[in-house]
Residue, then its C-alpha position, 0 to 999 in steps of 0.5 A: x439480529x445482525x452481531x454488530x460486535x464482531x468487525x468485517x474481516x479487513x479486504x487485503x489491499x495489495x497495490x501492484x507498483x512498477x517502481x521501488x519508491x512508492x507512498x502511501x496515504x491511506x487513500x488520502x481524505x478522512x479515513x487517511x493517514x499522513x503520506x509516508x514514503x516506501x522503498x522496495x529492497x526486496x518485491x515487497x513493502x507493507x505500509x505501516x499505518x494501514x498495513x497496503x501492501x506494495x507488490x513490485x511488478x515482476x516485469x517491470x525495469x525496477x526504477x528507482x524515480x519518485x510516486x506510486x502506481x495507486 
């Protein structure tokens, strides 16, 4: 009998991006969350809603344009 009381371990969600300004909406749809705009000051940032990590691509020019690579 499976143990239904223990949720599965979360799968780490990492998105590699080429810009410092990104947004996250939890993939939208009914399971998403409100769109939040994030700024990567160092090398990465974590979405406060869904814990998705946005990691700045080391080989990018680190531009300032809006948008996301996800």
